[in-house]
C-alpha positions, 0 to 999 in steps of 0.5 A: 436924351436927345429924344426927349429934347426933341419932343420938347423938354427943357435941356436943363431939365434933361441934365438934371433929370440924367445927372449931368452937366448942362454943357454935356447936354449941349455937346450931344445936341450939338453932335447930333444935330440934323441926324436921325436918331438911328444912324448917330455914332454915339461912341465917344471920342477924345479931343484930338488937337487939330494944330500944336502950338510950338515956338518959332525955331529961331526962339527955340535956337535962342534958348539953346545959345542962352542956356550955352552962355549961362552955363559958360559965362554966368557969375552965378552959374545957374542955367536953368529954365527960369535963369533963361526967361530972366535972361531972355527978359532982359535981352528985350525978346518979347516973345519970351516963352515962360519956363515951363514952356522953356523946360519942354523946349530943352527936353524936346532938344535933347539938352538935358539928356546927358543929366538923366541917369540910367539905373540898369539892374545890377550885374550877378555876385562875382560877375567879374570872374566867369568861374564864380559868376557860373557857381562853378568856384567859390571866392572868399572875401578879407577885410579889417575892422580897425580903430576899435577900443575896449573900455579901458584903452585897450585897441582892437583890430578884426580880420573877418572873411565871408565866402561869397556862395555859402556865406561862411563867416569868419572873424578873428579879434586881436591887438593888431591885424598884421601880415604874419597874423592873417597868414596864420588866420588863413591858414587855420580858417582854409585847413578847418573848411577847405580851399576855395579858388580865389581869395579877395582882398582890398589893396591894404599893404597887409594883403598886397604887400608894400606899395613903394617897391616894384615887383612886391609879392607879400606874405598873404599874396605868397600863401595863396599862391603856395596853396593854390588859391587865386588872390584878387584885389578889387579896384581902389575906390570901387563900390561893390566888389567888396560889398559881401564882406562889407556887409558882414563886417557890418551886421559884426559891428552890430551884433557883437561889438555894440551889443555888448560891453567886453572885458578884453579881447578874451571876451570879446573872441568869446561872443564872436566865435559864439556869433560866427557859429549861430551864423554858420548854423543858420546858413547851414544850407547855403553853405552846403549848397556852395561850390566845393572847396579843395582839401588843405595838403597835409604836411604844407608848410609855407616856403616865404623864399620860394619863387612865386608861381600861379596866378594873381589878378587886379580888378583896376580902372584905366587912366585917361591914357588908357594904362593901369598901374600894378606891381609897380609898373605901368602897363597901356592896355587900350588907348580907346579903353579910357577910365573903364574896367579891366580885369588883369590877370598876371600868370607867373608861369607863362610870363605875361599879363592879360587884360579883360575888359569889363562893364556891368552893363554887359556882365558876360560880354569880358573879351580879351583887349590886350597882352604884355609879357612880365616876367617876376624877377627872382629876389629874397623875400625880406621876413 
């Protein structure tokens, strides 16, 4: 192309011949001017800015000051790039950058760092219990589906359960799920499939016992402790810890409750049992590969008056003072660990509570950050 131009060809004819723009021909003519063809460097080079135009530092500082003022004092409550630009213009600043430049200044000066959400990968299943996350122990989760009504006015509650690793499901439709009905259902289920190491619940009084009394150990907790199963209570209003059982609740409502019209509770129970059997059949390989369960002790009977022994685990989030509220008492954990998750292990035998730090971003790092003495008072259980 350059050779033909040097031999007298028209620049526009050469551009048309090689199918390039006229400005491209001019660019290469200027670049090769005064050089021999055999010594020209034909490598393409992207344009590099020799000078970066930025707003003066006083203007950038003014932008940050205006943003702070608008955020704290503006009646409208707007403090974005557009609002900052309008305020600068209203103050008579002639060199006010455009809103797009103001946005880049805010990003470069770090004013928006706190608003960027960092999405980290989800922790593994059961990450808050070392034995469970390493698949040395199984965890059964239980929850109640309430406020279901069969056509005709029959009220229905459903007690659902599912294991974390084996995905072993169980469902009990009944008129009302109470603490008495729960211990009967759990005992029958564990007699059939064996005992897990942990049983997880939410903070419903049916599972935990009365909240208005201190040192309250309810029926379900006494059942678990009597069988050597560690009860685990999820933190209130926290997502993720009950995900397994909540997902099963949704599937049960979709595949059993919503698919059919049920005449009564007996009819609903039949359809529920068929679904549970089909679900277990589909998850047979997963159930088989799950951590082993302990056999249910022969001839065992629940003694509600026996003084509880064993371990109870509460998952909690500390307060603004670094404290947690469990068993009706407020315990100080760590004044530097505020609004953070902790695992509270109540060991009834040694008479102590140990607190372990929990972080979703570091699920394997769970150091003990505190220990307090606690002795469960011996008192009669009112049946």
